[in-house]
Each structure stands twice: as structure tokens, then as C-alpha cells.
Residue, then its C-alpha position, 0 to 999 in steps of 0.5 A: m741119541k737119534i739117528k740124525r745130525s744134531i744141532r751141534n753146528a751151534v757155537l759154544s759161546g759163553v762157555a768159551a770166554l777168555t778175553t774182551v773185545v779187541p782193544a784199540t791197540a789192535a789197529e796199531t799192530d804192524f801186520n806188515e812186520v808180522g808177515k815178515q817175521m812169520s815168513i822168516m819163521l816158516q823158512n827156518r822152522h817148517y818141516d818142508r823147506l819150500p823155496f820162498d820164491a815166485k812159485l810159492s807166491e802163486r800158491i799163497f795167492t791161490m790159497y788166499l782166494n780160495e780162503l775167501d771164496y772157496g765156493k767160487m761164486y763171488f769173484t769172476q775169472e776177470d777179477i782173478q786174472k787182473i789181480e794175479k797179474e799184479y800180485g801173483d808172483k810178488l807176494t813172497d817178496m812183498l812179505l819179506h819187504k813188509e808190503s804184504m798188507e797192501p795186496a791183502q787189503e786190496i784183494y779183500q776190498l775187491y772180495r767185499k765189493r763183489v759180495d755186496q754186489r752178489i747179495e744185492h743181485a740176490k735180493d733183487l731176484l727175490k723181490n722182482h724175479e718170477f722163478d720158473f721151476t718147470e724147466d729141466k735146469v741143473i746146477k752144481r751141488t759144490r764148486r769147490d776144488v777137490k784135490e788142490p786149489t786152482l785159479t779156474g772155476w769162477p764165472e767168466n764175467e759179470a754176466d756169468a756171475e749173474k747167471l750163476w746166482l740166478g740158479m743159486v737163488g732159485d735153488a734156495v727158493l725151491s729148497e725152502t719151499l719144499r722144506r716147508e711142504v715136508i714139515d707141514e706134511r709131517a706135522k699133519e701126519q702126527g696131528k701136531k701144529n706146524p712149527l713153521l706157521d709163524e715163519k717169515p715169507i720165503p723172500e723175506k727169510l732168504t733176504l735176511r740170510y743173505e744180509r747176514v752173509k753180507r754183514a759178516v764180510d763187511d764187519v772186519d777190521n785190520e786184524d781180521i783181514a791180516n788173519y785171513f791173509l796170513s792164514a793163507v800164507a801159512k796154509s800154503y805150506g800144508p793144511h795144519t800149518d796156520y796162523f792164529s790171531a791173538r783171540e784165536m790162540e786164546r780160544f785154542m789154548s782154552g779149548m785144550s783144557n776143556e774149561f772156559v771163563g764166561i757165562g755158560a751158554l750155547l749160542q746160535a746165530e738167527e737169520d733175522g740178525a739176533t743171537k739165540i740161547m740154545g743151551i744153558v750149562k747146569s750150575g754155570p754163571a747164567e743158570n746161577q743168575g737165573e734170568l737168562q732162559l732157553n730161546d731168549r734172543i740177545v740183541g745187544v751186549d755191554s761187555n764191561n757192564t758200563g752202560d755202553v750197549v753195542d748193537i749185535m744184530f747180524m754180527k758174526i757169532d765169533k764176535v758176539v762171543d768175544m764181546i760176552r767173554g771176559e775175565k773171571g769175576t767181571s760182569v757182562r750186561l746183555k740186552v735180551e728179547p725174552a722167549d715168551g714175547g715180553e718186553p726187551k730187558f737187561i740181564v747182568i751176569n758175572r762171568g765164571t769158570v765153566e767146565m764142559g763135562e761132556s768134553f771130559a773122558q766118560g766111562e760106563i760099565i755094561e753088565k751083560k747076561n748071556e743065554e746061559g745066564e752068565i754075567s760079564r762086565i764090559g767097560v766103555i771109555t769115551l774120550p772126545s779129545f786128548y785134553a790138557n791144561f798147559d798152564t796149571g796141569e790140573t786138567r789132564c785126560s790121562v789122569d782122568v782115564e787112569k781113574i776110570l781104568r782103576r775103577f774098572n779094575k775094582e769093578k772086575v771089568e773083563g774087557l774094554v771098549l775105547d771109543l775114539r770116534g770124533n776125537g780130533g787129537g790134542s796133547l802128545e804127552e797125554v797120549r804118550r802116557m795113556t798108551g802105557f796104561f795098556t802096553g806098559k813101559g816102551p816105545v809109543v811113537q817116533v818123531k822125525d824133524y826136517l833134518g831126519r833126526i828121529d826122537l823115540k817117545n816112550s811111555y814109562e807107565r806100568a800097564i794097569f789094564h790087562k784084559p781084552m780090548v777093542v778101539l773104535i775109530d772113524k774118519s774124524s779120529a785124528s792125530a793123537s787118536e791115531i798115535l794111540a790106536g796105531a800103537l795098540q794095533d802095532y802091539n797087537r794089544a787091541v782090535v781096531i774097529g770102525t771106518s776104513s781108516t782114521f783121518g790121516k794126520g801124521t804131523v806135529q805142529q807147535p805154536m810160536d809167538i810171533s811177537r818175540l821176533m818183533p822189533f823192540f819198539a814195535n807194537r806186538e800186542r796183537a801179533g798172533y802165533l804161527k803154528p808150523t808143522i815141525q815134525k812128522f810122527y811114525r808108529v813104532s812099526g815104522m809106518s806113518t799115519q800121514k794120509k793113510g791113517v790107521e786102518a781098521d782090523i774090522v771095517l763096518p759100514n759108515m757114512m763117513d766112508a762115502i764123503e770126502v773126509g781125511e788128510e788126503y782131501l786137504y790142500y798141500a798135505l805132506a806125503y806118506d812114507k815109512i821109517n825103520r821100526a822103533a828100537g825096543y818095540t816088541p809086539k805081542s803075537r798077532e794070533n792072540l787077537f784072533i782077527a780072522q775069527l772075529k771078522g768072520k763072526s762080525l761079517e755074519r752079524v753085519k749081513n743080518s743087521k737091518d741097520f748095517v744094511y740101511l747104512a750100506d745102502d745110504v753109503e752107496r747112494t751118497k757116493e753116487r750123489i757126490e760123483k754126479n754133483e748135480l742139483s735139479l731146479n725142476i720142482d717135479v724132479r725135486k719132489q720126486e727125490l724128496a718123496e723117495v727119501e721120505n717114503r724110504t725113511k717111513e718104511r725103515n722107521k716102521e720096521r725099526i719101531k717094531r724091532f727096536a721095541e723088541m731090542q729094548k725089551q731084550d736089553q732090559e732083561n740082559y743089560v744093566f748100565y752103570k755110569a762111571h763118569l768122573d763125578d761118580l768114581d768116588e761113590e761106593e756104588l756106581p749109579v745105574f742109568d738109562p743110556s737111551s735117555d735124552e737128558d743131558d747131564y751138563m746142559s739144559r737144551a732148547k727144544d727143537e720143534i722141527e727136530e721133534l717131527d723126526i720120529t726116527p726112534e732112538w737107538p735101543s739102550g743108546l747103542d748105535p750099531v757100531k757101538r753095539e757091534s763092538l760089544f759083540i766083537l769084544d765078547d767074541l774076543m773075550q771068549l776066544t781069549d779065555q778058551a785059548k788060555m784054558a788050552g794053554v795056547i796064548k802066545s807071547 
């Protein structure tokens, strides 16, 4: 993969299809009743027994405003003061008396009015204002509250709001101007056509961008507004307590299973209002049908293929997704503008089940030759999430990992890298079972409820992998990832490598169907679900991962340590604490991991690694930029800043291209890579593959001409610096372990 952020901010749509558009009955659901029942559930089931009083009402009020306007750029302080006086301390009472949708609606309508005003003002500025970028003006990079949401920070009045938007629109114009200059310069340097030659003029492009924002805010129904408000009510109890609308719950449950019903396409919202096809799943319904092509643009959707086509221009991407979704075997009719510029046409696709292969556990074996010509075999398992299909039980990550590990044993793998980077968690039962694959039978995690009762969760699996191992983490490794990494660390079974710590989510949530508590004759079809925090989990050593996460044994430079990622930056996060160590917890000797020796060897390599030096430099620059929180509106200052970045990148790339070529040559001499994905495990011989290849096994992707202008070279053999260093650390651990066994000094 390249050393840059991919376009994965696009939304997986047709791949995640479960239900059709919200039926007419959605409007009949009494969300005042839903709010009351949810409030009762929160008081009875949430881990923190917060008094349901005026103080909590203020918290709910503040959360709702921040949910709507977290950037503090639409409301004014005058707005806030007025609605706070009317509703600030009354929301809890109104929830219990089934009156909460009145303030929810009123506040949202004011929000919509302010958004419309600001967008119209922005359009007027783009049309009539002459921006002067020679003055030494600055604006804030972010206006969002950091530690907890507050009722301050909005512009004081309409005049201040217009001044704020003058700066924001000015920055948008300046940023787009400079972006086009940089891309044009890159294209000229590389002798390529400028991919932005056909771009709309800047004012027109930005006008369309603002129009999409306006349409997204305007295009809401009662269920949407209830969703925003009830989510704020839930989140006033903590960052992971949430309200899920009916359609959100469907997405959540299907996401846990890694399989979806839809057309098998990756969608991206375009600024001109259309929805673009950025990827097509191989062997999925869209590819099998054959007509839909990459870069085609969807402008209309007939969800039931009945002839009733809905114009989706400027529609929110999640609503487009919902319209394309449906039941397996049904068909959807799309109005499409072909990528080749032909006349718009209709394409009918039968929906089907789509498995997202890249979201499943993946294995590979790296065969490495050392200077003496000796061969060692290292296994790597990449686990994106702790997935499980709760309905059928057919799809389970622990089953998949077990298959990979057993094949590793058959292939005589001598060490393991378990990559949990980016793994946000998932099923507690799956991590409980999986931990036993490495530690054997015994305690895995302790779970405490609001009454202080502690439930010890054991694994009953026999250990199936006994060789040395390391675990890769980063700041986005959370929840179930932290249970597994923490257990392996507590048992001294593995060396944890990566960012300073994991995310820090040490709480357990349980979805609860609100409709079950609704009155018998009430319409409960779209009541939704409450997902309250009901427990905290603790490591077998007694430590909580809450806020602190799992700290790495060996810390490597990483950009995530420069930015505000983690539980400690979320509003109203529960506190860190400890309990007693688990009964039956018997760790191996810490000395068997040789942490001091490994750390010393790694530190020396990191000091001499150009890539880690570059990373450490970028981390410091990012920290300074975040702390300063300023953005200049002077074109000369911005050009100088961009020039420094471009020159630094060019110098690095110049050095990298030469060095990477030599590394790739050495890798080809010393490494052989074998693919051990789930589809490969039954093969008599695992296939050899090139991990530096850009080819996606599961999806055809649209070419991004702008991204192609970034000539930052691929990581040699597809090994980013952290993964490559983890192989070195594991190799050191394997050697030290072998030496200790030969000397008879391995301790139990």
C-alpha cells in the first residue's frame, strides 16, 4: 500500500444492503413514547446510575447542540441562550412525560434555519465578494470542544456569524486554489495531463459542496430527528451508550457478520449531487449482471423496480444506500450516467448476498532466509474485527483464525505476528474463545456490573499455537482487541508492539429492543434500540483498559500518537479503576519474553531507520500544528507552507525510491510470501504471491488520477515500517527463545 491515506472515506453501500426505504409506518411511531421508555431503560440498566434530574437535562441539551453543530459554526450564542432558557433544565422531565419531541423538533428546525442562512451567505460570498489573500488574517483549524461539550464558543450574534463564515469561505477558496496549483505542477513535472482541467470553476464547485450540506440537513424526517435527539440523550451517559434507529440497528448487526445483501458496489457522494461507483465487488451481483461500470454515476433509484424512480441528486449517501438495499432475490433499478459520457440508461440488478472478503481474517506465511542461509517461517494473521453472525452462527472470526493457525502448524510456522491495528472490536464470545488458542484454558477477562458483581469469563479451548508471538496495536485497536492484547500481555504470552497504547474502551454495551417496553397498542415498528453501557471489563491482572488502554511493550513512532484519538478524548467517558486479579490466573514468567533485550535491539534499528525518523519528525510537526490551531488566510504564507511540505516530500521520495529499490531486491532474495487466506487453506500447497501488488482480491476499484500523481513509492514487499520491524522483533524473540531453551533457562 502507498504511504498515504486511501479513499476509504467512501461509503460501502450496495455491499451493505439489508432493508428498503423506511416505510410509511415510520411516521406513525410515537417517538415521545420511545423517549420515555428509553429514559426508563437508561435509569434501570446503565452502569452509571446518574440521577435523572435537571443537571442531566443540561448535559443532554449540550450534547444535542454539539451533535448537530459540533464545529460551532451555525448557531449563535444568542440562539443558545434563548433555547437553553426554555429547555435547558427541562428535558429529563419532558422525556418522562412524553413531550421530548417538541424541543427536539424545535431545536432542529432552528438548526436547519441557521444552516440555510449560512449556506446562502456562503453562496453570496462566492458570487459577489472579492477575497483579499494578502492580509495577515488567521482562522481556527477547529472550533470543536476537546475535553467535554460546552455551551460556549459559538459566534456571539449574526454579525459575528457572518464574520466567521467570511473567514471559512475564504479558506475554502484559498485551499481549492492552492490545491489546483499543486496538482497542476505535479502533472507538469510528470509529463501527465492535469486531471483537474475539466473541473468546474472554484465558486461553482464550492457552491455545489455547500448545497450538498444544505440538502443533507433539509432532507430529514421525524425518525431522523428523533435519532439525533435520542442519540444525544444516550450519549449524555457516556460515549458508547447510543440510540440506534431501526435501520441503523440493521446495519450494525449485518456489519458484525461481514456479509451483506445488496448489489456489491462501493459508492461515493459527488459534489455535483450524483453518487459515483468507486468499486465493484468481484463475483457480486453488480459484476455478475455486467452493465454497471466503475466511475458510472447514479442519479436515480427505483428501489422495487416498479417504474417509480426517485431523484437522488444531493441525497445523503446513507439514504441512497437504504434505497439500493433490499431483500435477497429482489431487484433494484438504477438510473445511471455512464462513465464514458453516453446517454443516461436504466440498469436492473438482482440483489444478493455479498461477502466482504477483505473484512475477514487473513493469513500469510513469510519464509525468511538469514545471512547464514538458514530458513525460518513466520506466520502473520491480520484480523480487521471480531466478527460473528449472531443469527446463523455460520460466520465467526474465531473459527476462521483457528483454521489459519492449524494450517500454520501444518506448515511448521515458527513464530506469529497477530496484527490488530485498526480492529475496533466486536464479539466478546469470539475473543474469549480465541484467547485460548494461545493461552489455553483459563481466565480471559473479568466483567463487572453496576452492582459490583464480577463475572469471570474463561476460555475452554486448548492452546493450539505454542510458538513465540508478537501483537501489533494502534490507537484504533479497541474493545475486544484490547481484551485479547491485554490477556496475551498479562499471561506474558506475547510482546505487544505499536503506538503508546490502544484506544482505551473498557466498557460493554448490549443492544436492547425498545419496542418490547412500548404500550401494547402503540406502533412500535420503528422504535429502535438502546445500546447502554451495562458493564466494565477488566484484565485478568485486575487492570482496566478504560481510558488507558493496553500499553505497548515496545513503542514505535506512529502518527496516531500525535492526534487526539482514544477514549480519553470522548465526552463523558467512564473512569479508570482496578479490581483484584482473577482467580486461577497464572502467568508465565515475564523473563521469557526478553523485553529489555528486544527493546534495545529495536531501538537501535528505529534510530537507524529513515522511515521511522521521517515518522518521528511528522509526529512533532503535527503536534505543533494541532496545538497552534491556526490557519493563515495569507496566500504567500500558505504557499510557503505548501512548498515546504512539497519539497520535504520530494526529498524523501528521492531518497526512498533508491533505497526502496534496493530493499525490494534484497527482499526478493531473502523472502518468499505465501498467501493463507481462507480460500487458500484447503489447497495442497499455499500459493506464492507478491504482497506489494496493488491488485485487490475482492473488489475492482476506480482509478484515482489525482492519487496517481502522488509518486510516493510502495513499501517494499508491502511491509510498512511497523510490520517490518515487528518481523525483526519476532525474529529476535525466536532466537532468544531458542538460545534459552538450549541453555535450559526458560522459566515457567
